[in-house]
C-alpha positions in Angstrom: -10.0 2.6 -3.5 -7.3 3.8 -1.1 -4.8 1.5 0.5 -6.0 2.8 3.8 -9.5 1.2 3.1 -8.2 -2.3 2.1 -8.8 -5.0 4.7 -6.2 -7.0 6.5 -5.0 -10.0 4.5 -6.4 -8.6 1.3 -4.1 -8.5 -1.9 -4.2 -5.2 -3.9 -2.4 -3.8 -6.9 -1.1 -0.2 -6.6 -2.6 1.9 -9.5 -1.3 5.3 -8.6 -0.6 8.1 -6.0 -2.7 11.1 -5.2 0.4 13.2 -4.3 3.1 15.0 -6.1 6.5 14.2 -7.1 7.8 14.2 -3.6 5.4 11.5 -2.6 6.2 9.4 -5.7 9.9 9.7 -4.9 9.6 8.7 -1.3 7.4 5.7 -2.1 9.9 4.7 -4.9 12.7 4.8 -2.4 10.7 2.4 -0.4 10.4 0.2 -3.5 6.6 0.8 -3.9 5.7 1.5 -7.5 2.5 1.4 -9.6 1.7 -2.1 -10.7 3.2 -3.7 -7.6 1.1 -6.4 -5.9 0.9 -5.8 -2.1 -0.8 -7.6 0.8 -2.2 -5.7 3.6 -0.7 -7.3 6.8 -2.5 -5.3 9.4 -3.8 -1.9 10.5 -2.3 -0.9 13.8 -4.8 0.2 16.4 -5.3 3.8 17.6 -4.4 5.5 14.4 -1.1 3.6 14.0 0.6 2.7 10.7 -0.7 0.2 8.1 1.7 -2.7 7.6 2.1 -4.0 4.0 4.2 -6.7 2.3 5.6 -5.7 -1.0 8.1 -7.8 -3.0 8.9 -9.9 0.2 9.5 -6.7 2.3 7.4 -5.5 5.2 6.8 -1.8 5.0 4.9 0.4 7.5 3.0 3.3 6.0 1.5 6.1 8.1 -2.3 6.5 7.6 -1.8 9.8 5.8 0.4 8.3 3.1 -1.7 5.1 3.0 -4.7 7.3 2.1 -2.8 8.8 -0.9 -2.1 5.4 -2.5 -4.7 4.2 -5.0 -5.1 0.4 -5.3 -7.5 -2.0 -6.9 -8.4 -5.4 -5.4 -6.9 -8.6 -6.8 -9.4 -11.3 -6.9 -7.0 -14.2 -7.3 -3.4 -14.2 -6.6 -1.1 -16.7 -8.3 2.4 -16.9 -6.9 
């Protein structure tokens, strides 16, 4: 599943990226790596960014970038 398709409030785990080395480097600079657990905070209306929380940080990702991030749903999150 793509990050863009996850629902608000849902917890997911990043499994990989559908882009090249530049995308991986850019997301790595933001602190988003495969294996990270993230929560979808909200999808902004009118084609705006997707706001996620990763490792206690809020990150806004454009929809184009969010569509290139592969994730899997996490059924139960233990903090």
